N, C-alpha and C positions, 0 to 999 in steps of 0.2 A: 503495501499498500505505499501512494506516496504519501508523505510529513508533509503539515501544513507552509514550511518555506517552501518545498518544490512548487506545490501547487502553488504555490503565490505566485514563484517564479515563473510558473509556466505557464500561466494565465496571466502575467504582467498585468496586476492591480496595482495602483498606487490606493486605493481606496479604504485600505485595511482588508481581512478578510471576512468580510461581509459583501466584497466587492464579487470576488470570485465564489461567493455562496450565490447572490443575486443572479451573477453570470449564469449559472448549473444549471438553481430555479427556471432562467429564462428556456434555459435548452429543455429544460421540462414541458414545461408550460409548452412549449410551441411543440414537442413531438405527440402530448394530449391532444393539443387540438389539431393536429392531423389525423389523429386515429378517429376524432370524435366527424372530420369529413368523411373520410371511410366510414362509419356506421353506414353512412345512408344507404350503400351500397349491401348493407346485410340485410334488407327489408325482407319480415314475412312470405313463403312464397314465393320467394325470386328466384335467378339460376344460382344452384350450387355452384357453378364454376365459372361465375363470372365474379365470385366475390375474391375480393384481393385479399385472402386470408395469411400469405403469406408474407404483405407487406405490414399486416397489422400484427403479428407475431415480430419482425423487424423491429418497429418502432418500439413496441412494448419492451423488447428485450434491451434495446436501446435508452426507454427511458430508466428503466430499471440499473443499466449502470453509469449513468447519470446521479442515478439516487446512491450510488455507493460510493459514488467519487467524493458527491459530497458529505456522504458519512463520512469517509473517510476525514475530510478537511474539517468537520464537526470535533470528530474527536481526536484529532493530529494539533490542533491549534492550542496553544498556552493561552491566549485569550477567553477562551471560551468560558474559565470562571468567575474572569473580572466582570464582563457582559452577556452572565445568562439573562436576563431579559431579554436584551435585545436578540439577543438568537433566537430565544425560544418563540417571542412575536415573530418574529421574522419566519422560523418554521413553519407555525400555528398558518401564517398569513398563504404562505406556498402552498400547504398542505388542503386552503381552500379555494384557492387561486388553482390548482392541479385536476378540482372533480369539476371545476364548472362547467366547462367544455361537453363534459362526457353526461352532464345532469340533461338537458336537451337531446344527447344522441339516441339512436335507436340501438339495444344492446345488439353485442355481437353475440352470434352464437347461443344466444339466450334463451329459453324458452318457458323456465320456472316462474316469473313472472305470471304470465300471461294464467298459469295455473292456477297461484296462490292468490289474484283477483278474481278469478272462476269459483274457487272452493271459500272465498271468504263469502260472496254474493248467495251462493247455496247456502251456505253455512245462516246468511240473515233470514234466508226464508225456512230455516226451522229446519232444514235437513242435514242431515249429517254427511258432509262433502266424502266421504270414504265408502258410504254406502252406495252408490252409484259409477263403473266408468264413464268417462265421455263418450266413448262408444254407446254405452245404452242410453247414455242422457241424448245424441245424436240419432239414434234410431226412435227413441219416441217424437222426438220434432219432427222423422220425417214416414212416420205412423202411430199406429197404435199404441199407445205407452202400457206400460205394462201393471203398472202400481199408479197409485193417485199421488207420490212423489212426485215420480217422474211427470206427472202429466202438468206436474208445477214447474218446474224447472221446463219442460218444451213449452210451457205458456210463460214463464220469463224470459226465456230467448227471442221467443216470438216479438214478446212487445220493448225489445232493448237493442235497437240496431249495435248502438258500441258495445253492448255485451255480447251478441252474434259477432263481432269482429276479436275481439277477445278470446273467442272457446275456440274461434278457426285456426287461433295458432297454437291451442294445444296441440 
């Protein structure tokens, strides 16, 4: 691992150790922003072959390596003890900043969230979410329901287009 002085010399900053940490944070933010932009290519039902999964893995790996460099910088700097509150504030600010681009982006290769939303709605209807599989509810939606609970769930889907979109992604 690079020491604090080697990292400072490598990045050629004169603003003290917070300068290189801000530069590394800026690189990480740019990588997160790029991943968020690529997330639009992961829409459910889209063509799997056209998804830039390899590029996303490279970007996330790069962000992790930059994180390790930031970690080495923080751990190996003697100034850390004297300016602990300043560094902690900077680190927490970047942790929030890194998540902002991903907040509005499409989940990448992830469908669990849709199941959680569906299970919550099923539970709200008073039905055990583990009692019927989505396939059973789909069958009740497209044909006769076997039980009153399945009929209730099918009716909920019929009345709610947003819930049908969520259900279709399970």
